[in-house]
C-alpha positions as CSV (number, residue, x, y, z in Angstrom):
1,M,59.2,7.1,-61.4
2,Q,59.1,10.8,-62.1
3,F,55.3,10.7,-61.8
4,G,55.4,9.0,-58.4
5,K,58.0,11.4,-57.2
6,A,55.8,14.4,-58.4
7,A,52.8,12.9,-56.7
8,R,54.7,12.6,-53.4
9,N,55.7,16.2,-53.7
10,W,52.0,17.3,-54.0
11,I,50.7,15.0,-51.1
12,G,51.9,17.3,-48.3
13,P,50.5,20.6,-49.7
14,L,47.1,19.0,-50.5
15,A,46.8,17.5,-47.0
16,L,47.6,20.8,-45.5
17,G,45.0,22.6,-47.7
18,L,42.3,20.0,-46.8
19,T,43.0,20.4,-43.1
20,L,42.7,24.2,-43.2
21,G,39.5,24.0,-45.3
22,L,37.8,21.6,-42.9
23,A,38.8,23.8,-39.9
24,H,37.4,26.9,-41.6
25,E,34.1,25.1,-42.3
26,G,33.8,23.9,-38.7
27,A,34.4,27.4,-37.4
28,A,31.8,28.9,-39.8
29,Q,29.2,26.3,-38.7
30,S,29.8,27.1,-35.0
31,S,29.6,30.9,-35.4
32,P,26.3,32.9,-35.6
33,T,24.8,33.0,-39.0
34,D,22.6,36.0,-38.3
35,I,22.6,39.0,-36.0
36,F,19.5,41.3,-35.8
37,V,18.1,44.1,-33.7
38,A,14.7,43.8,-32.0
39,E,13.0,47.1,-31.1
40,E,10.4,47.1,-28.3
41,D,8.4,49.8,-26.6
42,N,10.1,51.3,-23.5
43,T,7.6,52.1,-20.7
44,Q,10.1,54.0,-18.6
45,E,10.5,57.8,-19.2
46,V,13.1,60.2,-18.1
47,F,11.9,63.9,-18.3
48,E,14.1,66.8,-19.1
49,P,14.5,69.5,-16.5
50,L,12.0,72.4,-16.7
51,R,14.4,75.2,-15.7
52,G,13.8,78.3,-17.7
53,F,10.2,77.3,-18.5
54,T,7.1,79.2,-17.6
55,G,3.9,77.5,-16.5
56,Y,0.2,78.3,-16.3
57,G,-2.4,76.4,-14.3
58,M,-5.6,76.2,-12.3
59,T,-6.1,74.9,-8.7
60,M,-9.2,74.1,-6.8
61,G,-9.9,73.2,-3.2
62,V,-11.2,74.5,0.1
63,I,-10.7,77.5,2.3
64,G,-11.2,78.0,6.0
65,M,-10.9,81.3,7.9
66,H,-9.6,81.7,11.4
67,G,-7.8,84.0,13.9
68,A,-10.5,86.5,14.9
69,E,-13.8,86.8,16.6
70,V,-15.7,87.3,13.3
71,T,-14.3,84.0,11.9
72,K,-15.5,81.8,14.8
73,R,-17.6,78.8,13.7
74,S,-17.0,79.6,10.0
75,Q,-17.9,77.0,7.4
76,I,-15.3,75.6,5.0
77,R,-16.1,76.6,1.4
78,P,-14.5,76.2,-2.1
79,V,-11.6,78.3,-3.3
80,L,-10.5,78.7,-6.9
81,Q,-7.0,79.9,-7.9
82,G,-5.0,80.7,-11.0
83,D,-1.3,80.0,-10.9
84,F,1.6,81.4,-12.9
85,R,5.1,80.1,-12.3
86,Y,8.6,80.6,-13.7
87,R,11.4,78.1,-13.0
88,F,14.6,80.0,-12.3
89,S,16.5,76.7,-11.7
90,D,16.0,73.1,-10.7
91,H,15.4,74.2,-7.1
92,W,13.8,77.7,-7.2
93,I,10.4,78.7,-8.6
94,G,8.8,82.2,-8.7
95,K,5.0,82.3,-8.5
96,G,2.1,84.6,-9.1
97,E,-1.3,83.5,-7.8
98,F,-4.8,84.9,-8.1
99,G,-7.7,83.5,-6.1
100,F,-11.2,83.8,-4.8
101,G,-12.9,82.1,-1.9
102,W,-15.5,82.7,0.9
103,N,-16.8,81.3,4.1
104,G,-20.3,81.2,5.6
105,F,-21.1,81.0,9.3
106,D,-23.2,78.6,11.4
107,A,-25.0,81.3,13.5
108,R,-25.3,84.0,10.8
109,A,-27.5,82.8,8.0
110,D,-27.0,84.4,4.6
111,T,-23.8,86.1,5.8
112,V,-20.5,85.4,4.1
113,L,-16.9,86.8,4.2
114,A,-15.5,86.8,0.7
115,I,-11.8,87.1,-0.1
116,T,-10.2,88.0,-3.5
117,Y,-6.4,88.1,-3.6
118,G,-3.3,88.4,-5.8
119,T,0.2,87.3,-4.5
120,L,3.8,87.0,-5.6
121,G,6.1,84.6,-4.0
122,A,8.9,82.0,-4.3
123,E,9.4,78.3,-3.5
124,R,12.5,76.2,-2.7
125,E,12.7,72.5,-3.2
126,F,13.9,70.6,-0.2
127,H,12.9,66.9,-0.6
128,N,11.5,64.2,-2.8
129,L,8.9,61.8,-1.4
130,L,6.8,59.2,-3.2
131,G,7.3,60.7,-6.6
132,L,6.5,64.2,-5.4
133,T,9.0,67.1,-5.4
134,L,8.4,69.0,-2.1
135,R,8.8,72.8,-1.8
136,L,8.5,75.4,0.9
137,G,7.3,78.8,-0.1
138,A,6.3,82.3,1.0
139,G,5.0,85.5,-0.5
140,G,3.0,88.6,-0.1
141,G,0.3,90.5,-1.9
142,M,-3.0,92.4,-1.7
143,Y,-6.4,91.1,-0.5
144,R,-9.9,92.4,-1.1
145,W,-12.3,91.4,1.7
146,N,-16.0,91.9,1.9
147,Y,-18.4,91.0,4.7
148,K,-21.9,90.6,3.2
149,N,-25.4,89.7,4.1
150,L,-27.8,88.7,1.3
151,G,-25.3,89.9,-1.2
152,K,-24.8,93.4,0.2
153,S,-21.9,94.8,2.3
154,V,-22.6,95.1,6.0
155,R,-22.0,98.4,7.9
156,D,-20.5,98.8,11.3
157,P,-23.5,99.8,13.6
158,I,-21.5,102.6,15.3
159,T,-19.2,104.1,12.7
160,H,-21.5,103.2,9.8
161,R,-18.5,102.2,7.6
162,F,-18.8,99.2,5.3
163,Y,-17.0,96.0,6.4
164,R,-14.9,95.8,3.3
165,G,-11.4,96.8,2.3
166,F,-8.3,96.4,0.2
167,V,-5.4,95.5,2.5
168,P,-1.9,93.8,2.3
169,G,-1.2,90.3,3.5
170,G,1.1,87.4,3.1
171,Y,1.3,83.6,3.1
172,V,3.5,80.6,3.8
173,G,3.0,77.2,2.2
174,L,4.0,73.7,1.3
175,E,3.6,72.2,-2.2
176,G,4.2,68.8,-3.7
177,E,4.6,68.5,-7.5
178,R,4.6,65.5,-9.8
179,R,5.5,65.3,-13.5
180,L,2.8,63.7,-15.7
181,T,4.4,64.4,-19.1
182,R,7.3,66.5,-20.3
183,H,5.2,69.7,-20.1
184,V,2.4,68.9,-17.6
185,T,2.6,68.7,-13.8
186,T,0.0,68.2,-11.1
187,T,0.3,69.8,-7.6
188,V,-1.1,69.5,-4.1
189,A,-0.7,72.7,-2.0
190,L,-1.3,73.8,1.5
191,Q,-1.1,77.6,2.3
192,N,-1.9,79.8,5.3
193,H,-2.7,83.4,4.5
194,Y,-2.4,86.4,7.0
195,I,-4.7,89.3,6.1
196,F,-4.3,92.6,7.8
197,T,-8.0,93.5,8.2
198,A,-7.6,95.2,11.6
199,S,-8.7,98.8,11.5
200,D,-9.7,101.6,13.9
201,R,-12.5,102.5,11.5
202,Y,-14.7,99.8,13.1
203,E,-16.0,99.3,16.6
204,R,-17.8,95.9,16.6
205,L,-16.0,93.7,14.1
206,F,-12.7,93.6,12.2
207,D,-10.6,95.2,14.8
208,E,-8.3,92.1,14.4
209,N,-6.3,90.6,11.6
210,I,-7.7,87.3,10.1
211,G,-6.2,84.2,8.7
212,A,-7.2,81.8,6.0
213,W,-5.9,78.3,5.2
214,T,-6.3,76.7,1.8
215,A,-5.9,73.1,0.5
216,R,-5.8,72.7,-3.2
217,L,-5.1,70.4,-6.2
218,G,-4.0,71.7,-9.5
219,V,-2.7,71.0,-13.1
220,H,-0.1,73.2,-14.8
221,Y,1.2,73.3,-18.4
222,H,4.8,74.5,-19.0
223,F,6.5,75.9,-22.1
224,S,9.8,77.5,-23.0
225,P,9.5,81.3,-23.7
226,Y,12.3,80.8,-26.2
227,E,10.8,77.8,-28.1
228,G,7.1,78.5,-27.6
229,I,4.5,75.7,-27.3
230,I,5.9,72.4,-28.8
231,W,3.6,69.5,-29.5
232,E,5.7,66.3,-29.5
233,R,5.0,62.7,-30.4
234,K,6.3,60.4,-27.8
235,I,8.5,57.6,-29.2
236,N,10.5,55.6,-26.7
237,R,12.3,52.4,-27.8
238,K,15.0,50.1,-26.4
239,I,17.5,47.9,-28.3
240,Q,17.9,44.2,-27.7
241,M,20.7,42.2,-29.4
242,T,19.8,38.6,-30.4
243,S,22.0,36.1,-32.1
244,G,21.5,32.5,-33.4
245,K,20.9,30.5,-36.5
246,A,18.2,31.7,-38.8
247,D,15.0,29.6,-39.2
248,K,15.8,27.5,-36.2
C-alpha cells in the first residue's frame, strides 16, 4: 500500500518532466541548427572625397584660332597641355595649366601661328550629368605667340619687326570630370582663350587680338600632400546572412 501510494506521488512530477522534455526537443528541431556568413565580391564602389588633394595630369586635343584677319581659314591642329590642380573643397578647384599648340593656313603654305602658354585659374562645380561632375572656370596668364614660315619668324614688311611676342591673356571654360579609381580621374574640357596680340608695332598683321578654342581629353592622378602617394589593394565585400539545417 505504501509502495502504491509512493508511486502515485511520483506520477505527476514524472509526467510534467516528460512533457517539458518533449516540448524542448520539438523547439530545438524547429530552430536553425547553423548560422553562417557568406562573403561575396561587391562590384559597387563609393569613393572618398578628394578635397585637400593635389593632382597632376596631361590633356590632349585640338586647337582652332579665330577673331582676327590673320586667323581666317586657319586649320585645326593638335594641342598638348599639362595640368596641375588643387582641390580646396568639394566644389572649388584651383588650376595651373601649361600648353602648346599651333594652326596652319589653307592659303599660306608652310606658315604657322604657334602658341605657348601658362595660366592660373579656378573652377566651380555646378551640376552632375551622366556620371560627370560639371564645372565652370576662368583664369588668366601669359602667352608666347610666333608667326613663322618654314620655321623662321616672319617680319612686318613696313616696320620690319618680327611677328612674335610675349603677351597677357585669359580664358573661360567648361570641364566634365569622372572618377575612375580613388586617385585617378578623367576629364573632358572646352576652353576659349583671349590673347592680346594687338600692337602698334605692326602695320599689316596683328593689329587685332586673337582667340583660340581648345577641346581636350585628359587623365589626372591625385594624392594627399600630407600622406604622399598611397598604393592600395582594393578589397570590397558584402555580408549575407543565411540560415537553415546543415547538410540539407
